[in-house]
C-alpha positions as a printed Julia matrix, in Angstrom:
367×3 Matrix{Float64}:
   0.0    0.0    0.0
   1.42   3.43  -0.91
   2.03   6.24   1.57
  -0.75   8.2   -0.1
  -3.17   5.33   0.48
  -2.16   4.71   4.09
  -2.29   8.33   5.19
  -6.12   8.69   5.18
  -6.48   5.56   7.33
  -3.87   6.86   9.78
  -5.56  10.26  10.04
  -8.98   8.7   10.64
  -7.45   6.52  13.35
  -5.81   9.49  15.04
  -9.02  11.49  14.89
 -10.92   8.58  16.38
  -8.47   8.46  19.28
  -8.99  12.18  19.81
 -12.77  11.78  19.98
 -12.33   8.81  22.34
 -10.07  10.92  24.55
 -12.66  13.69  24.73
 -15.32  11.1   25.56
 -13.21   9.66  28.36
 -12.53  13.1   29.83
 -16.22  14.04  29.65
 -17.82  10.77  30.66
 -18.39  12.01  34.21
 -19.45  15.5   33.14
 -17.41  18.46  31.96
 -13.63  18.13  31.54
 -11.76  18.89  34.76
 -10.09  21.84  33.09
 -13.55  23.41  32.58
 -14.92  22.84  36.07
 -13.68  26.32  36.99
 -16.33  27.8   34.71
 -19.19  26.26  36.65
 -17.62  26.2   40.13
 -19.98  27.25  42.89
 -18.67  28.55  46.18
 -20.38  27.81  49.49
 -21.96  30.42  51.77
 -20.95  30.18  55.42
 -23.46  30.74  58.13
 -23.16  33.7   60.48
 -21.87  31.42  63.24
 -19.31  29.82  60.92
 -18.07  33.27  59.88
 -17.67  34.34  63.49
 -15.74  31.16  64.25
 -13.42  31.61  61.28
 -12.71  35.28  61.92
 -11.91  34.63  65.57
  -8.58  33.22  64.33
  -7.24  36.37  62.66
  -5.35  39.04  64.58
  -4.21  42.3   62.97
  -1.79  43.24  65.75
  -0.04  39.87  65.55
   0.04  40.03  61.74
   1.64  43.46  61.94
   4.37  42.28  64.27
   4.94  38.79  62.89
   4.64  39.39  59.16
   4.36  43.0   58.08
   7.27  44.47  60.02
   9.8   41.91  58.68
   8.67  42.79  55.13
   9.13  46.56  55.51
  12.76  46.5   54.38
  14.56  47.29  51.14
  14.05  44.08  49.21
  14.78  44.58  45.54
  16.24  41.48  43.89
  19.64  40.35  45.06
  19.71  42.31  48.33
  20.07  40.93  51.88
  16.57  42.26  52.54
  15.19  40.19  49.67
  16.87  37.04  51.01
  15.57  37.76  54.55
  12.0   38.14  53.21
  12.29  34.88  51.31
  13.44  33.1   54.44
  10.62  34.63  56.47
   7.95  33.52  54.04
   9.34  29.98  53.88
   9.73  29.7   57.66
   6.24  31.03  58.3
   4.52  28.6   55.95
   6.79  25.75  57.04
   5.69  26.2   60.66
   2.01  25.6   59.94
   0.16  22.34  60.53
  -1.59  22.38  57.15
   1.63  21.09  55.57
   2.41  23.51  52.76
   4.66  22.4   49.95
   7.0   25.37  49.36
   9.34  25.45  46.36
  11.61  28.04  44.8
  11.76  29.15  41.19
  15.22  30.77  40.95
  16.63  32.01  37.66
  18.99  34.59  36.24
  17.74  37.33  33.91
  19.35  40.25  32.13
  18.44  43.68  33.48
  19.55  47.25  32.63
  22.1   46.8   35.45
  23.39  43.46  34.21
  22.41  39.89  35.13
  20.46  39.4   38.37
  19.09  36.37  40.14
  15.37  36.35  40.89
  13.49  33.92  43.12
   9.76  33.21  43.05
   8.23  31.3   45.97
   5.39  28.81  45.27
   3.43  27.46  48.2
   0.87  24.74  47.39
  -1.41  23.23  49.99
  -1.89  19.97  48.06
   0.31  19.59  44.95
  -1.6   16.46  43.88
  -4.91  18.37  43.54
  -5.87  19.08  39.97
  -7.43  22.51  40.53
  -6.06  25.51  42.42
  -7.37  28.79  43.73
  -4.27  31.03  43.41
  -3.56  34.07  45.58
  -0.58  36.06  44.38
   1.5   39.13  45.21
   5.02  40.41  44.58
   7.46  40.71  47.45
  10.19  42.79  45.79
  10.42  46.54  46.32
  11.15  49.17  43.72
  14.82  49.96  43.17
  15.99  53.52  43.78
  19.75  54.07  43.29
  21.21  55.58  46.49
  22.93  58.36  44.57
  19.55  59.61  43.39
  17.79  59.96  46.71
  19.81  58.52  49.56
  16.58  57.15  51.03
  15.16  53.63  51.32
  11.85  52.71  49.7
   9.7   50.53  51.96
   6.95  49.71  49.49
   4.36  49.19  52.24
   1.37  48.96  49.93
   3.61  47.91  47.05
   3.58  45.12  48.09
   4.47  44.32  51.7
   0.85  44.45  52.93
  -0.52  41.99  50.31
   2.25  39.52  51.2
   1.52  39.9   54.92
  -2.19  39.42  54.25
  -1.53  36.14  52.46
   0.67  34.9   55.29
  -1.94  35.89  57.85
  -4.62  34.07  55.86
  -2.54  30.89  55.86
  -1.91  31.18  59.57
  -5.42  32.19  60.63
  -7.04  29.43  58.56
  -4.39  26.81  59.33
  -6.8   24.23  60.78
  -9.46  24.9   58.14
  -6.97  24.46  55.33
  -5.57  21.32  56.97
  -9.07  19.81  57.05
  -9.91  20.98  53.53
  -6.71  19.37  52.24
  -7.93  15.93  53.29
 -11.62  16.4   52.46
 -11.32  18.0   48.97
  -8.56  16.23  47.03
  -9.41  17.88  43.7
  -9.29  21.55  44.76
  -6.56  23.32  46.73
  -5.04  26.69  47.55
  -1.78  27.99  46.1
   0.13  31.1   47.18
   2.54  32.76  44.74
   5.13  35.29  45.88
   6.75  36.91  42.83
  10.18  38.49  42.67
  11.04  41.23  40.19
   7.65  42.75  39.47
   9.08  46.25  39.49
  11.13  47.66  36.63
  14.78  48.01  37.6
  15.14  51.16  35.5
  12.11  51.97  33.34
   9.03  49.87  32.66
   9.28  47.97  29.38
   8.26  44.54  28.16
  11.67  43.23  29.2
  12.36  45.41  32.26
   9.4   44.39  34.41
   7.49  41.33  35.58
  10.66  39.23  35.7
   9.3   36.64  38.12
   5.79  36.27  36.75
   7.02  36.02  33.15
   9.39  33.25  34.11
   6.95  31.31  36.29
   4.15  31.46  33.69
   6.52  29.88  31.17
   7.61  27.25  33.68
   4.04  26.33  34.56
   3.05  26.11  30.92
   5.85  23.64  30.27
   5.11  21.47  33.34
   2.62  18.61  32.84
  -0.29  18.56  35.29
  -1.23  16.07  36.58
   2.33  14.72  36.47
   1.5   12.03  33.9
  -0.53  14.31  31.64
   0.34  14.75  27.99
  -2.1   17.54  27.04
  -2.58  19.6   30.23
  -0.16  21.68  32.29
  -0.04  23.61  35.56
  -1.76  26.62  34.01
  -4.79  24.48  33.22
  -4.96  23.75  36.94
  -5.52  27.38  37.92
  -9.22  27.97  38.6
  -8.8   31.64  39.43
  -5.7   33.81  39.7
  -6.31  36.47  42.38
  -3.57  39.11  42.33
  -3.24  41.52  45.26
  -1.34  44.75  44.8
  -1.14  48.32  46.22
  -3.24  47.42  49.26
  -3.08  49.14  52.64
  -3.98  52.79  52.02
  -7.34  54.13  53.22
 -10.45  53.99  51.05
  -9.52  51.52  48.28
 -12.01  50.83  45.52
 -11.67  47.65  43.51
 -13.42  47.74  40.14
 -13.84  45.16  37.42
 -11.22  44.71  34.71
 -12.35  41.36  33.31
 -15.99  40.37  32.64
 -15.07  36.68  32.82
 -14.38  36.96  36.55
 -16.79  39.73  37.57
 -18.95  37.21  39.42
 -16.08  36.66  41.85
 -15.81  40.41  42.45
 -19.55  40.29  43.14
 -18.86  37.48  45.6
 -16.39  39.71  47.43
 -18.97  42.51  47.51
 -21.51  40.09  48.93
 -19.07  39.04  51.66
 -18.36  42.7   52.43
 -22.1   43.33  52.87
 -22.52  40.29  55.12
 -19.56  41.17  57.34
 -20.77  44.76  57.58
 -24.22  43.62  58.68
 -22.58  41.42  61.33
 -20.55  44.29  62.73
 -17.3   42.53  61.77
 -15.84  45.5   59.85
 -14.36  48.55  61.59
 -14.6   52.15  60.39
 -16.91  50.91  57.66
 -19.95  53.25  57.65
 -21.76  51.86  54.57
 -22.4   48.27  53.54
 -20.2   48.55  50.41
 -17.02  50.56  50.27
 -14.4   48.38  48.6
 -15.72  46.07  45.89
 -17.57  47.45  42.85
 -18.23  44.78  40.18
 -20.3   47.14  38.06
 -17.56  49.75  37.91
 -15.29  49.1   34.95
 -11.7   50.21  35.37
  -8.8   50.46  32.96
  -6.29  47.73  32.27
  -3.17  47.73  34.47
   0.17  46.08  33.69
   0.95  43.75  36.6
   2.0   40.2   37.46
  -1.23  38.76  36.13
  -0.43  39.67  32.5
   1.89  36.75  31.62
  -0.73  34.35  33.02
  -3.68  36.1   31.39
  -1.91  36.01  28.03
  -1.8   32.22  28.37
  -5.51  31.89  29.08
  -5.63  32.02  32.89
  -8.71  33.7   34.42
  -7.7   36.69  36.51
  -9.23  38.68  39.37
  -7.0   41.72  39.82
  -7.42  43.32  43.23
  -5.67  46.64  42.76
  -7.29  49.93  43.83
  -8.5   52.44  41.26
  -7.18  55.06  41.55
  -3.81  53.97  42.93
  -2.89  55.08  46.45
  -1.5   58.63  46.52
   1.76  57.32  47.98
   2.41  54.99  45.0
   6.1   54.91  44.05
   7.0   57.61  46.59
   9.02  57.38  49.76
   5.78  58.02  51.65
   4.67  54.45  50.84
   5.67  53.46  54.35
   4.22  52.06  57.56
   3.1   55.46  58.84
   0.68  55.9   55.94
  -1.03  52.54  56.2
  -4.64  52.33  57.34
  -5.08  49.61  59.96
  -8.88  49.44  59.63
  -8.75  48.88  55.91
  -6.15  46.1   56.25
  -8.1   44.4   59.01
 -11.34  44.52  57.02
  -9.75  43.21  53.82
  -8.04  40.43  55.77
 -11.44  39.23  56.95
 -13.11  39.52  53.57
 -10.31  37.66  51.78
 -10.26  34.91  54.38
 -14.0   34.26  54.07
 -13.75  34.41  50.28
 -11.03  31.75  50.31
 -12.94  29.46  52.65
 -16.1   29.73  50.61
 -14.33  29.26  47.27
 -12.71  26.11  48.62
 -15.99  24.96  50.13
 -14.27  24.69  53.48
 -15.85  25.16  56.87
 -14.24  26.8   59.94
 -12.86  24.65  62.7
 -13.79  25.4   66.29
 -11.03  23.96  68.51
 -13.51  23.73  71.39
 -16.06  21.86  69.26
 -14.09  19.57  66.89
 -17.18  17.78  65.63
 -17.87  20.9   63.57
 -14.8   20.25  61.45
 -15.37  19.28  57.82
């Protein structure tokens, strides 16, 4: 039989295998990579919310996590290394059993080659689907000869990193229980290095860490034996936190595909307000505005969004007035705002993961 004769039979066979593969993936419903589109979060009861929020403590977060982050920490500095060690030690001390890995690489910058290190913390690496919370831990570089001052980057982005660490610590028992009860859905925390431009924002002088990690995830099979899916397929929702900590933030909608999750955050804000859980919060909605469209912002979500990942970008519009100034420091942070957003984000994460709070005095209430 000639090659020309055999080829149609081969192609029909290959196509049949493709159809069979789709059938196998869909036999129990939608493909697992599409479950994110129909995912439904739970709604905790008032009592469950009170139980969960009893675990969070702003004063302790400030001392344990925020203060160690308020150092000069642009890539390659002792401060950057200290922050990396703090994040790893904090997550490593928790009972939930986080898997923490490093993504270190060298990249060319306007000041020559530099080493960058992303930190990836995954509650259950074997789970197919992940809710991702992300921030960048590096601070903007200001050459000493220009200003002779140190840039803290409190909102940009020490507070978001501290919020994520506080969430992991406050919900430690809940996440430990969720890990064993929901093997297909987990939580992942991403701490990016090199978000800031070293000299001037361009396509190559910015987003060093997120660009590298998006490429790495795209080239990594997921699950481990997969041939047609990768780690990016496993991301249900990529929630990026940035420029948080100033008073009066307003988070609008950038992406219609995830506006329902911004609505979910607004709903949680309303519920916590009605319960008296939010401080200095005079009206039921102050932060989350799903019907308010805001302009596109270049940030660590872009390399992931460009590869098809669904993004919820929690960045205030307008930016805080202290953005990229030396006034972006601890003195200009608003404690009430940070405390309120801590609570809202913690309840959002529990409800997305369909986890229930654990009362240490009443363990039968555990999931």
